[in-house]
All heavy atoms as TSV, in Angstrom:
chain	resi	resn	atom	element	x	y	z
A	1	SER	N	N	79.842	117.133	93.517
A	1	SER	CA	C	80.608	116.047	93.001
A	1	SER	C	C	82.066	116.440	92.817
A	1	SER	O	O	82.388	117.495	92.731
A	1	SER	CB	C	79.972	115.575	91.669
A	1	SER	OG	O	80.271	116.662	90.715
A	2	SER	N	N	82.889	115.407	92.870
A	2	SER	CA	C	84.324	115.639	92.672
A	2	SER	C	C	84.818	115.456	91.310
A	2	SER	O	O	84.415	114.534	90.562
A	2	SER	CB	C	85.094	114.642	93.626
A	2	SER	OG	O	86.448	114.758	93.394
A	3	ASP	N	N	85.685	116.355	90.852
A	3	ASP	CA	C	86.324	116.172	89.515
A	3	ASP	C	C	87.617	115.447	89.568
A	3	ASP	O	O	88.291	115.327	88.496
A	3	ASP	CB	C	86.462	117.555	88.909
A	3	ASP	CG	C	85.192	118.231	88.537
A	3	ASP	OD1	O	84.149	117.551	88.401
A	3	ASP	OD2	O	85.196	119.562	88.512
A	4	LEU	N	N	88.039	114.988	90.754
A	4	LEU	CA	C	89.202	114.361	90.935
A	4	LEU	C	C	89.196	112.848	90.468
A	4	LEU	O	O	88.580	112.098	91.261
A	4	LEU	CB	C	89.783	114.462	92.310
A	4	LEU	CG	C	90.028	115.907	92.822
A	4	LEU	CD1	C	90.374	115.884	94.310
A	4	LEU	CD2	C	91.160	116.542	91.992
A	5	ALA	N	N	89.743	112.549	89.346
A	5	ALA	CA	C	89.772	111.204	88.868
A	5	ALA	C	C	91.235	110.664	88.970
A	5	ALA	O	O	92.181	111.397	88.760
A	5	ALA	CB	C	89.267	111.064	87.449
A	6	VAL	N	N	91.323	109.400	89.323
A	6	VAL	CA	C	92.635	108.832	89.304
A	6	VAL	C	C	92.707	107.617	88.260
A	6	VAL	O	O	91.749	107.003	88.131
A	6	VAL	CB	C	93.098	108.302	90.716
A	6	VAL	CG1	C	93.189	109.471	91.661
A	6	VAL	CG2	C	92.047	107.326	91.252
A	7	TYR	N	N	93.856	107.514	87.707
A	7	TYR	CA	C	94.026	106.436	86.693
A	7	TYR	C	C	94.475	105.184	87.310
A	7	TYR	O	O	95.486	105.235	88.139
A	7	TYR	CB	C	94.993	106.869	85.610
A	7	TYR	CG	C	95.336	105.831	84.577
A	7	TYR	CD1	C	94.302	105.516	83.610
A	7	TYR	CD2	C	96.428	105.188	84.515
A	7	TYR	CE1	C	94.647	104.577	82.665
A	7	TYR	CE2	C	96.789	104.256	83.560
A	7	TYR	CZ	C	95.773	103.960	82.598
A	7	TYR	OH	O	96.118	103.007	81.624
A	8	ILE	N	N	93.892	104.049	87.063
A	8	ILE	CA	C	94.253	102.801	87.613
A	8	ILE	C	C	94.877	101.945	86.542
A	8	ILE	O	O	94.112	101.538	85.569
A	8	ILE	CB	C	93.004	102.012	88.205
A	8	ILE	CG1	C	92.267	102.841	89.232
A	8	ILE	CG2	C	93.500	100.683	88.831
A	8	ILE	CD1	C	93.011	103.147	90.466
A	9	GLU	N	N	96.153	101.831	86.561
A	9	GLU	CA	C	96.953	101.175	85.482
A	9	GLU	C	C	96.507	99.756	85.238
A	9	GLU	O	O	96.438	99.300	84.088
A	9	GLU	CB	C	98.476	101.294	85.790
A	9	GLU	CG	C	99.284	100.954	84.608
A	9	GLU	CD	C	100.737	101.148	84.909
A	9	GLU	OE1	O	101.095	102.426	85.168
A	9	GLU	OE2	O	101.549	100.189	84.964
A	10	SER	N	N	96.252	98.973	86.344
A	10	SER	CA	C	95.900	97.570	86.164
A	10	SER	C	C	94.647	97.286	85.345
A	10	SER	O	O	94.539	96.221	84.778
A	10	SER	CB	C	95.905	96.922	87.544
A	10	SER	OG	O	94.870	97.410	88.290
A	11	CYS	N	N	93.711	98.226	85.435
A	11	CYS	CA	C	92.505	98.019	84.608
A	11	CYS	C	C	92.276	99.006	83.559
A	11	CYS	O	O	91.235	99.103	82.888
A	11	CYS	CB	C	91.282	97.964	85.497
A	11	CYS	SG	S	91.025	99.536	86.400
A	12	ASP	N	N	93.385	99.978	83.358
A	12	ASP	CA	C	93.288	100.915	82.195
A	12	ASP	C	C	92.047	101.747	82.255
A	12	ASP	O	O	91.315	101.897	81.231
A	12	ASP	CB	C	93.442	100.145	80.889
A	12	ASP	CG	C	93.793	101.083	79.730
A	12	ASP	OD1	O	94.347	102.216	80.031
A	12	ASP	OD2	O	93.385	100.873	78.585
A	13	GLY	N	N	91.762	102.225	83.399
A	13	GLY	CA	C	90.564	103.049	83.573
A	13	GLY	C	C	90.721	104.095	84.691
A	13	GLY	O	O	91.600	104.100	85.473
A	14	TYR	N	N	89.745	105.053	84.606
A	14	TYR	CA	C	89.673	106.078	85.617
A	14	TYR	C	C	88.634	105.931	86.591
A	14	TYR	O	O	87.604	105.453	86.296
A	14	TYR	CB	C	89.514	107.471	84.912
A	14	TYR	CG	C	90.704	107.968	84.177
A	14	TYR	CD1	C	90.934	107.618	82.793
A	14	TYR	CD2	C	91.684	108.819	84.782
A	14	TYR	CE1	C	92.016	108.065	82.138
A	14	TYR	CE2	C	92.827	109.165	84.144
A	14	TYR	CZ	C	92.963	108.844	82.808
A	14	TYR	OH	O	94.126	109.214	82.005
A	15	TYR	N	N	88.969	106.380	87.883
A	15	TYR	CA	C	88.030	106.103	89.006
A	15	TYR	C	C	87.989	107.508	89.779
A	15	TYR	O	O	88.927	108.192	89.785
A	15	TYR	CB	C	88.428	105.091	89.932
A	15	TYR	CG	C	88.225	103.634	89.597
A	15	TYR	CD1	C	88.944	103.079	88.608
A	15	TYR	CD2	C	87.100	102.898	90.052
A	15	TYR	CE1	C	88.710	101.750	88.178
A	15	TYR	CE2	C	86.905	101.685	89.679
A	15	TYR	CZ	C	87.686	101.023	88.758
A	15	TYR	OH	O	87.472	99.816	88.323
A	16	ASP	N	N	86.801	107.827	90.359
A	16	ASP	CA	C	86.733	108.983	91.244
A	16	ASP	C	C	87.715	108.635	92.401
A	16	ASP	O	O	87.759	107.582	92.903
A	16	ASP	CB	C	85.324	109.118	91.740
A	16	ASP	CG	C	85.104	110.370	92.623
A	16	ASP	OD1	O	85.570	110.343	93.746
A	16	ASP	OD2	O	84.669	111.373	92.054
A	17	CYS	N	N	88.430	109.713	92.829
A	17	CYS	CA	C	89.431	109.455	93.896
A	17	CYS	C	C	88.731	109.096	95.228
A	17	CYS	O	O	89.388	108.552	96.153
A	17	CYS	CB	C	90.221	110.724	94.165
A	17	CYS	SG	S	89.307	112.153	94.810
A	18	ASN	N	N	87.463	109.236	95.370
A	18	ASN	CA	C	86.738	108.768	96.639
A	18	ASN	C	C	85.985	107.355	96.412
A	18	ASN	O	O	85.350	106.961	97.327
A	18	ASN	CB	C	85.708	109.851	97.001
A	18	ASN	CG	C	86.292	111.135	97.400
A	18	ASN	OD1	O	87.341	111.176	98.112
A	18	ASN	ND2	N	85.807	112.279	96.914
A	19	ASP	N	N	86.288	106.822	95.332
A	19	ASP	CA	C	85.637	105.519	95.097
A	19	ASP	C	C	86.118	104.478	96.009
A	19	ASP	O	O	87.362	104.450	96.282
A	19	ASP	CB	C	85.991	105.038	93.582
A	19	ASP	CG	C	85.191	103.911	93.142
A	19	ASP	OD1	O	85.011	102.892	93.820
A	19	ASP	OD2	O	84.598	104.097	91.995
A	20	ARG	N	N	85.248	103.713	96.528
A	20	ARG	CA	C	85.556	102.712	97.576
A	20	ARG	C	C	86.328	101.472	96.955
A	20	ARG	O	O	86.876	100.622	97.695
A	20	ARG	CB	C	84.330	102.144	98.348
A	20	ARG	CG	C	83.754	103.248	99.222
A	20	ARG	CD	C	82.566	102.658	100.132
A	20	ARG	NE	N	81.979	103.672	100.897
A	20	ARG	CZ	C	82.538	103.969	102.131
A	20	ARG	NH1	N	83.520	103.330	102.669
A	20	ARG	NH2	N	81.828	104.935	102.918
A	21	ASP	N	N	86.334	101.375	95.614
A	21	ASP	CA	C	86.908	100.243	94.998
A	21	ASP	C	C	88.404	100.491	94.772
A	21	ASP	O	O	89.115	99.563	94.260
A	21	ASP	CB	C	86.279	99.913	93.662
A	21	ASP	CG	C	84.865	99.495	93.864
A	21	ASP	OD1	O	84.555	98.785	94.855
A	21	ASP	OD2	O	84.056	99.604	92.934
A	22	ILE	N	N	88.905	101.696	95.138
A	22	ILE	CA	C	90.334	101.993	94.919
A	22	ILE	C	C	90.962	102.391	96.203
A	22	ILE	O	O	90.319	102.762	97.119
A	22	ILE	CB	C	90.528	103.066	93.824
A	22	ILE	CG1	C	89.940	104.430	94.259
A	22	ILE	CG2	C	89.969	102.652	92.509
A	22	ILE	CD1	C	90.370	105.593	93.377
A	23	CYS	N	N	92.331	102.285	96.230
A	23	CYS	CA	C	93.125	102.684	97.418
A	23	CYS	C	C	94.413	103.184	96.869
A	23	CYS	O	O	94.817	102.876	95.775
A	23	CYS	CB	C	93.282	101.505	98.394
A	23	CYS	SG	S	94.143	100.091	97.641
A	24	TYR	N	N	95.141	103.915	97.811
A	24	TYR	CA	C	96.473	104.323	97.462
A	24	TYR	C	C	97.428	103.311	98.036
A	24	TYR	O	O	97.532	103.198	99.273
A	24	TYR	CB	C	96.779	105.773	97.938
A	24	TYR	CG	C	98.118	106.335	97.630
A	24	TYR	CD1	C	98.360	106.791	96.326
A	24	TYR	CD2	C	99.213	106.189	98.401
A	24	TYR	CE1	C	99.585	107.199	95.950
A	24	TYR	CE2	C	100.450	106.652	98.119
A	24	TYR	CZ	C	100.662	107.140	96.883
A	24	TYR	OH	O	101.886	107.519	96.458
A	25	ALA	N	N	98.097	102.639	97.208
A	25	ALA	CA	C	99.086	101.594	97.705
A	25	ALA	C	C	100.491	102.274	98.003
A	25	ALA	O	O	101.051	102.938	97.093
A	25	ALA	CB	C	99.320	100.615	96.689
A	26	GLU	N	N	100.928	102.077	99.257
A	26	GLU	CA	C	102.209	102.700	99.578
A	26	GLU	C	C	103.364	102.135	98.841
A	26	GLU	O	O	104.378	102.859	98.528
A	26	GLU	CB	C	102.467	102.344	101.139
A	26	GLU	CG	C	101.486	103.090	102.056
A	26	GLU	CD	C	101.510	104.545	102.049
A	26	GLU	OE1	O	102.597	105.144	101.950
A	26	GLU	OE2	O	100.432	105.211	102.054
A	27	ASP	N	N	103.332	100.815	98.568
A	27	ASP	CA	C	104.496	100.143	97.864
A	27	ASP	C	C	104.652	100.599	96.313
A	27	ASP	O	O	105.734	100.762	95.853
A	27	ASP	CB	C	104.511	98.689	98.009
A	27	ASP	CG	C	103.210	98.050	97.569
A	27	ASP	OD1	O	102.158	98.693	97.550
A	27	ASP	OD2	O	103.305	96.895	97.113
A	28	SER	N	N	103.494	100.723	95.639
A	28	SER	CA	C	103.620	101.138	94.209
A	28	SER	C	C	103.612	102.632	94.058
A	28	SER	O	O	104.017	103.141	93.005
A	28	SER	CB	C	102.450	100.541	93.566
A	28	SER	OG	O	101.202	101.116	93.868
A	29	GLY	N	N	103.186	103.310	95.041
A	29	GLY	CA	C	103.118	104.765	94.940
A	29	GLY	C	C	102.046	105.347	94.054
A	29	GLY	O	O	102.145	106.447	93.533
A	30	ARG	N	N	100.982	104.469	93.837
A	30	ARG	CA	C	99.833	104.893	93.010
A	30	ARG	C	C	98.563	104.233	93.420
A	30	ARG	O	O	98.611	103.361	94.321
A	30	ARG	CB	C	100.139	104.624	91.518
A	30	ARG	CG	C	100.375	103.150	91.187
A	30	ARG	CD	C	100.691	102.947	89.692
A	30	ARG	NE	N	100.848	101.643	89.362
A	30	ARG	CZ	C	101.979	100.965	89.069
A	30	ARG	NH1	N	103.106	101.722	88.828
A	30	ARG	NH2	N	102.072	99.655	88.829
A	31	TYR	N	N	97.492	104.679	92.911
A	31	TYR	CA	C	96.190	104.086	93.218
A	31	TYR	C	C	96.035	102.738	92.550
A	31	TYR	O	O	96.482	102.559	91.427
A	31	TYR	CB	C	95.056	105.033	92.742
A	31	TYR	CG	C	94.945	106.287	93.606
A	31	TYR	CD1	C	95.587	107.463	93.375
A	31	TYR	CD2	C	94.098	106.193	94.755
A	31	TYR	CE1	C	95.476	108.531	94.270
A	31	TYR	CE2	C	93.991	107.297	95.611
A	31	TYR	CZ	C	94.666	108.457	95.278
A	31	TYR	OH	O	94.574	109.518	96.156
A	32	GLU	N	N	95.475	101.857	93.279
A	32	GLU	CA	C	95.263	100.477	92.809
A	32	GLU	C	C	93.795	100.057	93.232
A	32	GLU	O	O	93.186	100.651	94.017
A	32	GLU	CB	C	96.233	99.577	93.491
A	32	GLU	CG	C	97.714	99.946	93.389
A	32	GLU	CD	C	98.303	99.573	92.067
A	32	GLU	OE1	O	97.636	98.940	91.150
A	32	GLU	OE2	O	99.495	99.916	91.817
A	33	LEU	N	N	93.329	98.937	92.645
A	33	LEU	CA	C	92.089	98.300	93.001
A	33	LEU	C	C	92.201	97.789	94.369
A	33	LEU	O	O	93.170	97.013	94.610
A	33	LEU	CB	C	91.609	97.367	91.946
A	33	LEU	CG	C	91.275	97.897	90.571
A	33	LEU	CD1	C	90.939	96.745	89.626
A	33	LEU	CD2	C	90.070	98.848	90.620
A	34	VAL	N	N	91.276	98.029	95.199
A	34	VAL	CA	C	91.269	97.366	96.547
A	34	VAL	C	C	91.322	95.802	96.441
A	34	VAL	O	O	92.032	95.199	97.299
A	34	VAL	CB	C	89.986	97.770	97.319
A	34	VAL	CG1	C	89.823	96.886	98.574
A	34	VAL	CG2	C	90.113	99.240	97.659
A	35	GLU	N	N	90.690	95.250	95.497
A	35	GLU	CA	C	90.690	93.708	95.304
A	35	GLU	C	C	92.103	93.260	95.052
A	35	GLU	O	O	92.349	92.022	95.290
A	35	GLU	CB	C	89.708	93.281	94.225
A	35	GLU	CG	C	90.158	93.700	92.932
A	35	GLU	CD	C	89.076	93.487	91.803
A	35	GLU	OE1	O	87.830	93.486	92.127
A	35	GLU	OE2	O	89.366	93.189	90.691
A	36	ASP	N	N	93.055	94.112	94.533
A	36	ASP	CA	C	94.472	93.706	94.353
A	36	ASP	C	C	95.363	94.082	95.462
A	36	ASP	O	O	96.588	93.962	95.334
A	36	ASP	CB	C	94.956	94.251	93.037
A	36	ASP	CG	C	94.122	93.903	91.848
A	36	ASP	OD1	O	93.583	92.758	91.871
A	36	ASP	OD2	O	94.047	94.664	90.865
A	37	CYS	N	N	94.804	94.502	96.620
A	37	CYS	CA	C	95.611	94.981	97.650
A	37	CYS	C	C	95.193	94.466	99.047
A	37	CYS	O	O	94.155	93.789	99.226
A	37	CYS	CB	C	95.498	96.560	97.734
A	37	CYS	SG	S	96.147	97.423	96.286
A	38	TRP	N	N	95.934	94.752	100.093
A	38	TRP	CA	C	95.589	94.437	101.428
A	38	TRP	C	C	95.957	95.569	102.296
A	38	TRP	O	O	96.757	96.373	101.935
A	38	TRP	CB	C	96.348	93.114	101.862
A	38	TRP	CG	C	97.851	93.229	101.803
A	38	TRP	CD1	C	98.666	92.910	100.753
A	38	TRP	CD2	C	98.675	93.668	102.841
A	38	TRP	NE1	N	99.888	93.114	101.017
A	38	TRP	CE2	C	99.999	93.570	102.388
A	38	TRP	CE3	C	98.531	94.078	104.161
A	38	TRP	CZ2	C	101.149	93.942	103.109
A	38	TRP	CZ3	C	99.648	94.433	104.896
A	38	TRP	CH2	C	100.982	94.325	104.371
A	39	ARG	N	N	95.359	95.626	103.494
A	39	ARG	CA	C	95.462	96.846	104.374
A	39	ARG	C	C	96.099	96.406	105.636
A	39	ARG	O	O	95.655	95.454	106.264
A	39	ARG	CB	C	94.127	97.455	104.664
A	39	ARG	CG	C	94.203	98.806	105.416
A	39	ARG	CD	C	92.853	99.358	105.482
A	39	ARG	NE	N	92.989	100.843	105.758
A	39	ARG	CZ	C	92.000	101.705	105.945
A	39	ARG	NH1	N	90.814	101.197	105.884
A	39	ARG	NH2	N	92.133	102.864	106.158
A	40	CYS	N	N	97.138	97.127	106.040
A	40	CYS	CA	C	97.819	96.783	107.344
A	40	CYS	C	C	96.950	97.176	108.496
A	40	CYS	O	O	96.424	98.299	108.573
A	40	CYS	CB	C	99.120	97.587	107.426
A	40	CYS	SG	S	100.040	97.468	108.957
A	41	ALA	N	N	96.707	96.222	109.391
A	41	ALA	CA	C	95.779	96.391	110.512
A	41	ALA	C	C	96.368	97.513	111.523
A	41	ALA	O	O	95.614	98.176	112.193
A	41	ALA	CB	C	95.452	95.101	111.265
A	42	GLU	N	N	97.712	97.665	111.545
A	42	GLU	CA	C	98.310	98.663	112.466
A	42	GLU	C	C	98.344	100.048	111.895
A	42	GLU	O	O	97.864	100.922	112.507
A	42	GLU	CB	C	99.739	98.170	112.751
A	42	GLU	CG	C	100.612	99.107	113.623
A	42	GLU	CD	C	100.088	99.342	114.994
A	42	GLU	OE1	O	99.439	98.438	115.589
A	42	GLU	OE2	O	100.297	100.452	115.552
A	43	SER	N	N	98.892	100.204	110.695
A	43	SER	CA	C	99.054	101.541	110.111
A	43	SER	C	C	97.794	102.073	109.360
A	43	SER	O	O	97.677	103.194	109.169
A	43	SER	CB	C	100.277	101.546	109.183
A	43	SER	OG	O	99.968	100.801	108.018
A	44	GLY	N	N	96.947	101.042	108.847
A	44	GLY	CA	C	95.923	101.380	107.990
A	44	GLY	C	C	96.363	101.693	106.503
A	44	GLY	O	O	95.482	101.999	105.752
A	45	ASN	N	N	97.571	101.613	106.245
A	45	ASN	CA	C	98.082	101.745	104.871
A	45	ASN	C	C	97.757	100.585	104.033
A	45	ASN	O	O	97.741	99.470	104.452
A	45	ASN	CB	C	99.636	101.984	104.963
A	45	ASN	CG	C	100.106	103.285	105.594
A	45	ASN	OD1	O	99.278	104.219	105.591
A	45	ASN	ND2	N	101.315	103.316	105.959
A	46	TRP	N	N	97.647	100.844	102.761
A	46	TRP	CA	C	97.327	99.832	101.772
A	46	TRP	C	C	98.570	99.452	101.092
A	46	TRP	O	O	99.423	100.216	100.824
A	46	TRP	CB	C	96.396	100.322	100.755
A	46	TRP	CG	C	94.990	100.476	101.280
A	46	TRP	CD1	C	94.430	101.547	101.890
A	46	TRP	CD2	C	93.881	99.544	101.336
A	46	TRP	NE1	N	93.143	101.356	102.331
A	46	TRP	CE2	C	92.772	100.010	101.896
A	46	TRP	CE3	C	93.780	98.167	100.859
A	46	TRP	CZ2	C	91.612	99.420	102.117
A	46	TRP	CZ3	C	92.599	97.531	100.994
A	46	TRP	CH2	C	91.521	98.133	101.603
A	47	TYR	N	N	98.696	98.140	100.678
A	47	TYR	CA	C	99.838	97.610	99.887
A	47	TYR	C	C	99.333	96.698	98.802
A	47	TYR	O	O	98.317	96.038	98.980
A	47	TYR	CB	C	100.778	96.858	100.794
A	47	TYR	CG	C	101.387	97.757	101.881
A	47	TYR	CD1	C	100.741	97.808	103.111
A	47	TYR	CD2	C	102.538	98.441	101.655
A	47	TYR	CE1	C	101.365	98.621	104.072
A	47	TYR	CE2	C	103.063	99.273	102.658
A	47	TYR	CZ	C	102.424	99.383	103.842
A	47	TYR	OH	O	102.990	100.191	104.807
A	48	THR	N	N	99.982	96.609	97.697
A	48	THR	CA	C	99.593	95.628	96.674
A	48	THR	C	C	99.925	94.257	97.160
A	48	THR	O	O	100.696	94.012	98.024
A	48	THR	CB	C	100.350	95.892	95.330
A	48	THR	OG1	O	101.683	95.579	95.488
A	48	THR	CG2	C	100.159	97.352	94.847
A	49	ASP	N	N	99.346	93.319	96.398
A	49	ASP	CA	C	99.564	91.900	96.821
A	49	ASP	C	C	101.054	91.522	96.531
A	49	ASP	O	O	101.497	90.375	96.980
A	49	ASP	CB	C	98.663	90.929	95.949
A	49	ASP	CG	C	97.149	91.089	96.406
A	49	ASP	OD1	O	96.969	91.546	97.550
A	49	ASP	OD2	O	96.252	90.795	95.578
A	50	ASP	N	N	101.854	92.374	95.829
A	50	ASP	CA	C	103.313	92.093	95.579
A	50	ASP	C	C	104.087	92.214	96.951
A	50	ASP	O	O	105.200	91.678	96.948
A	50	ASP	CB	C	103.914	93.102	94.581
A	50	ASP	CG	C	103.274	92.897	93.240
A	50	ASP	OD1	O	102.786	91.822	92.920
A	50	ASP	OD2	O	103.293	93.872	92.431
A	51	THR	N	N	103.530	92.929	97.940
A	51	THR	CA	C	104.197	93.072	99.136
A	51	THR	C	C	103.718	91.957	100.145
A	51	THR	O	O	102.463	91.780	100.356
A	51	THR	CB	C	103.886	94.457	99.791
A	51	THR	OG1	O	104.495	95.462	98.931
A	51	THR	CG2	C	104.548	94.606	101.140
A	52	GLU	N	N	104.652	91.287	100.800
A	52	GLU	CA	C	104.342	90.246	101.689
A	52	GLU	C	C	103.740	90.847	102.975
A	52	GLU	O	O	104.184	91.913	103.341
A	52	GLU	CB	C	105.601	89.515	102.106
A	52	GLU	CG	C	106.246	88.729	100.905
A	52	GLU	CD	C	105.456	87.556	100.499
A	52	GLU	OE1	O	104.888	86.817	101.342
A	52	GLU	OE2	O	105.497	87.239	99.294
A	53	TYR	N	N	102.820	90.164	103.582
A	53	TYR	CA	C	102.268	90.583	104.868
A	53	TYR	C	C	102.535	89.450	105.897
A	53	TYR	O	O	102.756	88.360	105.590
A	53	TYR	CB	C	100.788	90.957	104.809
A	53	TYR	CG	C	99.926	89.853	104.361
A	53	TYR	CD1	C	99.452	88.902	105.173
A	53	TYR	CD2	C	99.532	89.818	102.998
A	53	TYR	CE1	C	98.601	87.861	104.835
A	53	TYR	CE2	C	98.679	88.849	102.543
A	53	TYR	CZ	C	98.190	87.843	103.488
A	53	TYR	OH	O	97.375	86.843	103.055
A	54	VAL	N	N	102.413	89.854	107.193
A	54	VAL	CA	C	102.478	88.953	108.331
A	54	VAL	C	C	101.065	88.902	108.843
A	54	VAL	O	O	100.426	89.877	109.141
A	54	VAL	CB	C	103.438	89.490	109.417
A	54	VAL	CG1	C	103.478	88.594	110.587
A	54	VAL	CG2	C	104.857	89.642	108.801
A	55	GLU	N	N	100.584	87.656	109.073
A	55	GLU	CA	C	99.254	87.459	109.630
A	55	GLU	C	C	99.420	87.136	111.167
A	55	GLU	O	O	100.075	86.182	111.399
A	55	GLU	CB	C	98.502	86.362	108.830
A	55	GLU	CG	C	96.961	86.372	109.200
A	55	GLU	CD	C	96.173	85.620	108.154
A	55	GLU	OE1	O	96.435	85.636	107.007
A	55	GLU	OE2	O	95.276	84.972	108.627
A	56	VAL	N	N	98.756	87.927	111.956
A	56	VAL	CA	C	98.682	87.733	113.393
A	56	VAL	C	C	97.253	87.741	113.840
A	56	VAL	O	O	96.548	88.783	113.626
A	56	VAL	CB	C	99.544	88.776	114.170
A	56	VAL	CG1	C	99.480	88.509	115.657
A	56	VAL	CG2	C	100.925	88.716	113.729
A	57	ASP	N	N	96.749	86.649	114.455
A	57	ASP	CA	C	95.342	86.578	114.897
A	57	ASP	C	C	94.398	86.965	113.788
A	57	ASP	O	O	93.397	87.662	114.112
A	57	ASP	CB	C	95.178	87.506	116.142
A	57	ASP	CG	C	96.025	87.042	117.292
A	57	ASP	OD1	O	96.236	85.847	117.453
A	57	ASP	OD2	O	96.424	87.798	118.110
A	58	GLY	N	N	94.638	86.538	112.605
A	58	GLY	CA	C	93.718	86.734	111.491
A	58	GLY	C	C	93.762	88.123	110.912
A	58	GLY	O	O	93.047	88.425	109.952
A	59	GLU	N	N	94.685	89.003	111.354
A	59	GLU	CA	C	94.835	90.382	110.883
A	59	GLU	C	C	96.138	90.395	110.032
A	59	GLU	O	O	97.163	89.721	110.309
A	59	GLU	CB	C	94.909	91.337	111.996
A	59	GLU	CG	C	93.684	91.457	112.805
A	59	GLU	CD	C	92.734	92.333	112.300
A	59	GLU	OE1	O	92.906	92.830	111.134
A	59	GLU	OE2	O	91.603	92.514	112.875
A	60	LYS	N	N	96.101	91.184	108.986
A	60	LYS	CA	C	97.250	91.347	108.116
A	60	LYS	C	C	98.077	92.616	108.549
A	60	LYS	O	O	97.506	93.702	108.841
A	60	LYS	CB	C	96.823	91.532	106.650
A	60	LYS	CG	C	96.218	90.277	106.107
A	60	LYS	CD	C	95.697	90.438	104.697
A	60	LYS	CE	C	94.999	89.246	104.206
A	60	LYS	NZ	N	94.466	89.388	102.801
A	61	TYR	N	N	99.399	92.353	108.622
A	61	TYR	CA	C	100.260	93.512	109.028
A	61	TYR	C	C	101.454	93.589	108.054
A	61	TYR	O	O	102.026	92.559	107.590
A	61	TYR	CB	C	100.868	93.244	110.431
A	61	TYR	CG	C	99.855	93.295	111.566
A	61	TYR	CD1	C	99.173	92.120	111.944
A	61	TYR	CD2	C	99.555	94.476	112.181
A	61	TYR	CE1	C	98.264	92.136	113.017
A	61	TYR	CE2	C	98.667	94.511	113.246
A	61	TYR	CZ	C	98.018	93.256	113.647
A	61	TYR	OH	O	97.071	93.312	114.684
A	62	HIS	N	N	101.876	94.799	107.813
A	62	HIS	CA	C	103.165	95.024	107.059
A	62	HIS	C	C	104.205	94.526	108.084
A	62	HIS	O	O	104.105	94.663	109.280
A	62	HIS	CB	C	103.350	96.503	106.766
A	62	HIS	CG	C	104.549	96.778	105.961
A	62	HIS	ND1	N	105.771	96.873	106.376
A	62	HIS	CD2	C	104.619	96.928	104.570
A	62	HIS	CE1	C	106.612	97.044	105.387
A	62	HIS	NE2	N	105.929	97.084	104.250
A	63	PRO	N	N	105.270	93.870	107.488
A	63	PRO	CA	C	106.378	93.291	108.395
A	63	PRO	C	C	106.941	94.328	109.430
A	63	PRO	O	O	107.262	93.953	110.520
A	63	PRO	CB	C	107.398	92.842	107.390
A	63	PRO	CG	C	106.627	92.467	106.226
A	63	PRO	CD	C	105.477	93.415	106.124
A	64	ASP	N	N	107.007	95.621	108.960
A	64	ASP	CA	C	107.588	96.661	109.802
A	64	ASP	C	C	106.570	96.896	111.007
A	64	ASP	O	O	106.997	97.538	112.038
A	64	ASP	CB	C	107.807	97.908	109.057
A	64	ASP	CG	C	108.867	97.754	108.063
A	64	ASP	OD1	O	109.687	96.784	108.078
A	64	ASP	OD2	O	109.061	98.627	107.194
A	65	ASN	N	N	105.288	96.546	110.881
A	65	ASN	CA	C	104.370	96.948	111.837
A	65	ASN	C	C	103.719	95.822	112.581
A	65	ASN	O	O	102.920	95.965	113.442
A	65	ASN	CB	C	103.188	97.695	111.164
A	65	ASN	CG	C	103.622	99.040	110.558
A	65	ASN	OD1	O	104.527	99.654	111.065
A	65	ASN	ND2	N	103.006	99.363	109.478
A	66	ALA	N	N	104.215	94.578	112.320
A	66	ALA	CA	C	103.606	93.417	112.911
A	66	ALA	C	C	103.977	93.369	114.482
A	66	ALA	O	O	105.010	93.736	114.856
A	66	ALA	CB	C	104.182	92.218	112.264
A	67	PRO	N	N	102.856	93.049	115.234
A	67	PRO	CA	C	103.129	92.957	116.686
A	67	PRO	C	C	104.095	91.725	116.977
A	67	PRO	O	O	104.211	90.800	116.180
A	67	PRO	CB	C	101.758	92.631	117.308
A	67	PRO	CG	C	100.936	92.131	116.032
A	67	PRO	CD	C	101.479	92.680	114.844
A	68	GLU	N	N	104.795	91.912	118.058
A	68	GLU	CA	C	105.730	90.903	118.464
A	68	GLU	C	C	104.913	89.627	118.870
A	68	GLU	O	O	103.841	89.746	119.504
A	68	GLU	CB	C	106.538	91.348	119.741
A	68	GLU	CG	C	107.480	92.451	119.475
A	68	GLU	CD	C	108.582	92.110	118.418
A	68	GLU	OE1	O	109.098	90.970	118.563
A	68	GLU	OE2	O	108.930	92.969	117.622
A	69	THR	N	N	105.409	88.481	118.454
A	69	THR	CA	C	104.787	87.215	118.805
A	69	THR	C	C	105.718	86.373	119.588
A	69	THR	O	O	106.865	86.494	119.469
A	69	THR	CB	C	104.322	86.439	117.493
A	69	THR	OG1	O	105.424	86.227	116.646
A	69	THR	CG2	C	103.284	87.226	116.730
A	70	ASN	N	N	105.168	85.368	120.322
A	70	ASN	CA	C	106.000	84.533	121.209
A	70	ASN	C	C	106.719	83.445	120.418
A	70	ASN	O	O	107.576	82.805	120.985
A	70	ASN	CB	C	105.105	84.036	122.309
A	70	ASN	CG	C	104.603	85.042	123.216
A	70	ASN	OD1	O	105.234	86.049	123.427
A	70	ASN	ND2	N	103.397	84.861	123.738
A	71	ASP	N	N	106.309	83.213	119.175
A	71	ASP	CA	C	106.881	82.080	118.474
A	71	ASP	C	C	108.129	82.449	117.622
A	71	ASP	O	O	108.666	81.672	116.850
A	71	ASP	CB	C	105.830	81.376	117.639
A	71	ASP	CG	C	105.234	82.281	116.576
A	71	ASP	OD1	O	105.654	83.477	116.490
A	71	ASP	OD2	O	104.416	81.827	115.857
A	72	GLU	N	N	108.694	83.744	117.814
A	72	GLU	CA	C	109.877	84.089	117.029
A	72	GLU	C	C	111.086	83.483	117.656
A	72	GLU	O	O	111.206	83.414	118.840
A	72	GLU	CB	C	109.953	85.641	117.041
A	72	GLU	CG	C	108.917	86.318	116.136
A	72	GLU	CD	C	109.149	87.797	116.085
A	72	GLU	OE1	O	110.250	88.256	116.524
A	72	GLU	OE2	O	108.244	88.520	115.645
A	73	THR	N	N	112.023	83.071	116.758
A	73	THR	CA	C	113.323	82.557	117.295
A	73	THR	C	C	114.396	83.642	117.059
A	73	THR	O	O	114.327	84.322	116.067
A	73	THR	CB	C	113.551	81.245	116.572
A	73	THR	OG1	O	113.664	81.488	115.198
A	73	THR	CG2	C	112.687	80.170	116.875
A	74	ASN	N	N	115.281	83.740	118.079
A	74	ASN	CA	C	116.285	84.701	117.959
A	74	ASN	C	C	117.641	84.031	117.609
A	74	ASN	O	O	117.970	83.045	118.096
A	74	ASN	CB	C	116.487	85.488	119.262
A	74	ASN	CG	C	115.279	86.358	119.474
A	74	ASN	OD1	O	114.610	86.783	118.544
A	74	ASN	ND2	N	114.929	86.601	120.774
């Protein structure tokens, strides 16, 4: 068993660092509940719902990682 626990501020509790209900959010720089986050399909990184995402073909992408689409205007 792992003794590594991480504190989740949003729910004021500790979780095992391998718990599937938590993730490390790149934008907040701390562990968050997966239900409050989304995962970039390109990078695999997690972000909180505070960070906007681009949806392409039903997948969520961080704006920096979004694939080029034909409907962009220059």
